[in-house]
Structure formats: C-alpha cells, structure tokens
Phi, psi and omega in degrees: 000111184263170177275128171252124189251137177222140178257193192226136181257120177272075184286359171264357182123160179219181177160190180264022181221160176285337180273127187268169188295339181275328180299316182285317183296332180267000183067012189292320189252032169101005181278179172263126181307131179077357187272153182283152181239128179293136173080006171262140189253130179285155184275057175297152179306320177302308177299319178297317181305315184297317189287319181295316183284335173296312188297323178297305186296330188276343177109016170294143178282317181205181178229134180274146179234122189274174184233137171158176182286348185265001181225172174291157175297130184294313187301303188301307185300317180285330175293337174282322180288334183290346179279351176248013175226168186246313186236353179303130181263167183232116175278091193269112178273143184208165179252122178294330184283359176245018180205146173294139181301320181288324169303311186295327173293319173296318183297317183296316176303305180307311184302317183297324182285320178298325183255004185058046173084027187259022182262138167233146186245130178243113188271114185250107183296320187105117189245003185234100184300327177304298187297327172303320182299321176299339171273348184099018184257112191240019178275155180283177187301310187289328179289329176298323181294316182304320184290316183295325173305311183292317184303315182285330168310305183295315185298310186292325179292315176301320182291333179267356183271177178204169176296330174282332181222076177289176188241133185241142177215136178224110179224185178294330183250334192224141164225117181251125172250105174067047176280143173195161167254134175315316178227102179304154182294147175219112002285166162300137181287142171289144178249122181264152182198144176225163180164134187257341191280168179294329181291327186282321185313312179296322180301309187290324169302326185270332191241328191285143168276318176234112173281126185245127177238149174297164183281085171271170172303155188302322186293316176299322173302313176306313182297320184292313184299315179293326177297301185294322185297322182289326177291315173304318182297321176293339171275354182077021179249164167239121184253138164271162187238151174215166183220145181249121189207156169262161177231149173218100187239139176220177178295329180232142172311318173309309176294324179293317181291331171297328182287317181297323183293320184298318184290327177288320177309328179297336195261121173281157173298332180287328179294315185288321175309312178294323185289310182304314175308308183294317178294330182299331186281350188293141176272355178289128182288326174296317178304308180300324177297316176303310170306315184296337175305324187238336183058028177084358180263148182271350181281142171060047174285343176273097195266358171196158180319124171062017179245109180259129186258020181297327182296323183288351173300329185230354188238136173284168180077218177305118181244007184242154179223139166283119191235129175158191171295172178299326175295317182302314176296320175294327178296321180291324176292324181289329174297312182293320183299317184298334187277340185125009185277130176251325190249126170247126184244110194236169182194169180194163186243123356283155185285341174288312178294315184290338174302310188294323183292332183278316183295321181263356179249315186266319182311315177301324172295325181283322172302315173311313182283351182081016175271342180225141181280148184303149187291142180271131180283173178299334180274358178105338186274152179300139172272113179269114181251130176280140179276159181082185183227000000 
C-alpha cells in the first residue's frame, strides 16, 4: 500500500497569514471592514493555475477544492484548471443539500469525459447551520446526514442505471422516477467523505470509498479507523482512509518551528478569541474535536510529535499541521500510513511556496522509503529528485 498525496487549491484566497481575506474584510476577526490585508492573494485563475501546475509537476496525485459561500465554486474552477494540466486529479468538494442527486450524477459523468477521468468527489454534509441556511437548507445536523445517505444512494443508482433500466428511489428527502445518466462516468469517481458524529459513521460505511479525517493525534486517528472499518464490515464493504493536514516543512526542524511561530505572531489575542467564539458555535463534531486539541490556548500546541494545533486557533476545518524537517514530516506520514492511512490531503500557507517545500523536501524522502513512486517527468521517464538542498 503506497501513499497518495494531494494538495489544496485556496479558492477563497491565499497568503502569508492564517487569517484569510474574508475574515479581515468583514471585520469579523478584528480587521478593518473593507480594508486591505498585507500578503493576502486573491484566488485569481492565473494564481490557481500556478498552484495546480506546481502540484502536478511535484508529483501530487490531486488537489482538493473546497466548498462554501466563502470561496469560488469548485466545479467551475476545477474544470477551468483541467485545461491547463494533464494528469492532475481534482477532489471537488460539494454539498448534497444544495443540488439534485441526479444532476450531480450527470455533472460528474460530464466532468469525467471533459477531463479524461480526473474527477474525485468530496461529499461535505455541512456542520454549520448558519452557512447551510445561506443556501436555503434548514435541516438540522442529523437530518442532513440522513439526506446525504439518500443522496449517495441515488447518485450510485443513477450511475448504474440506463434508459432501458432506469433507477427509482423513494425516501424521506428524495423521490426519483426513472432516473439515469445517458452516459455513465468512466471511471466512476471515488467518493471521499468525512464526519465524526454518530450520524456520519453509518453513511461513511455504506457509501464512501475513502473516509477522510482531520489531523488528530495517531491514537485518535486509529480509533476512528477502527470505528469506520467495523461499521463497513457490517455492510459487507471495505473502506480506505485519508487524512487532512497542513504542513510546515523546512531543511531543518528549527526553521520549520520558527515559521510556525511567525504565523502565531501575526495573531492578536482578540483575533484568536473572536475566531474561537465563532468556531465554538459549529454543530460539527469534528470541529469540536479540533477545538479540544488546544482549548483556544497558545501554549502546548505541539499535541503529538511534530503535530501542531496552531492553525485551529483561527481557522475552521483542518486545524493541525505537520511541522519539522523533511525527515520529521516523512516520519509522521509513515506513522499514519502504518495505521492504514493511504490518502494525505495537504496544504500550507502560502500554498504555492509550501507546495514546493513539501514537493522538493518531503516527497524525495517518501520515494526513498518506497511510500511514493518517483515523479514522472514530462517525457514519461522518472524524475530523480535528490534529497536536501
């Protein structure tokens, strides 16, 4: 079992700070409403193309593109980026509650043909009722997962149907009469899915190809893997596993930790307090687990060797980073891999520069350990990258 590496497309903006342009421009985290923020980059197509091309060249298999009212639409953005890359896959995040499952199945089929099979799907049920209501979705947390269960049943049913043998479905949230996609996707996209709540587990067991967890300490990750694996076995299925982490990797551990400290230096106590108050209102069990790792305190943020919880002081979602030398970060990836993690979905600030730090520093370490295949050069031959600088 080798490792699949994925990077991240910052379609909500990027920069040299943990607080994004939306938090500052809206004044929510202590910035000046409408004011400019130094070092923040808009998610222009030209900039995202740079990141996508860098990820492809460095050997990442794919890139995750987020979903939400704070970022660009993932479907449209990645189809545009696919025209500027050759083999890079796009892990497109989307919310089941805001789109018809039959339309989603059709869109995925079209996407596969337009990109020659480079679509991966990241299903985001949604843990913030306030944001869901912006989309017109008023279901509560557990009912959203029940709807996702039905949604994925319909999507897979439509992919397996045809005009001669269409798919019918009658549930609490969807009723589909004679649904089908004229041309099924080839290949069928892998479905990535995450969720830490009791409502999420059975949905993952029934439908997901890759269960994705945020970067908790190894023992907690093992407990999640055991939980989902047990549920999947009862469904007669096998599930693979992935983890979502940030990275700060440098030629020396000292330089990496100095970078982490600098990111904290940019954050005022008022900014952290405002962010923690906002994140604390989330219904997401996974988000609450992220908050519990640091308790809103700047002290003792290394919660496990090389696992730093500083990102979660001000950002929702994935709140931890692997910090250290290239060998240190490779060690931690190898440790998670030994638990059963195959897919590593990574990011860093800024995303263009950090992609190179990881790609030129950590990937050669992983290649040397046999965990990642050598990067293919443009002509198809392996690109031999020396470790170190």
